[in-house]
N, C-alpha and C positions, 0 to 999 in steps of 0.2 A: 479557520482552518489553520492544518499541523502542518511542519516543518517534521520532515523526516532528514539526519545525515548519517548516508550512508557509506564505509569505505568500498571502497572502486570494485572487490573481491566481489560485494555482498551487492554493487547496485549491475552490476554485470548479469552476476545469477539474476538478477530481476527482469533484465532487458531479457535477457535469454525465455524465460520462462512464458514473459507478454507477447514474445513472438511465435514462440508457442499456439500461447491461445489465438494469437490472431489469423495466424498459419489452420489453425484446428477450426473456422469456422468461413462457413459462405458470407454472409450476410453481415454488412458493416453493425448491423442492433445487436447480433446475437452477439458476436464479439464483445462488445461492448457491457452486454450483461454478462459477460467471462469475465473479462478483467473488474469489473463494478466486486462481482462476488466474490474474484481473486482479494481485490483488495480489502474487501469486509474483513475475509480470513484471514490475511497477515493485522490489519484494526487487532483484531480477537485477540492474534496469538500473543503482540508487543501486551495490551493492556491486560494480559491472563499474567503474563511473566513480569511486566511492572506490582502487578498486588503478588507476586509472588516474593519478588525482588525489588524490593524499593529504593537497595543500594544500588543497581544497577542498570534503571531507568526510570527517569521523573516525567509523568508525564503533566503537561497546563494546555488550560483552558485560550486559545485568541479566537475575541469573540467582534475581530476586524470581519467585517463582511469579506465575502469573495470578490474579487474586482477580474470580470473576464478583459482583456485586451485584448 
């Protein structure tokens, strides 16, 4: 599981994008699918950025299993 630290502006932008996706779909399942696809796209962009500019982004792997509260 990874932790992504965002500045307030980026966090607000991502929140607004998520709200747009939620509003677009009538079904909760379709909304979750869209949010997961969007998340995968963002993760792919972060990995590509880290590969091109290792001085800007550091990726690490945490093998701790996720805990559901």
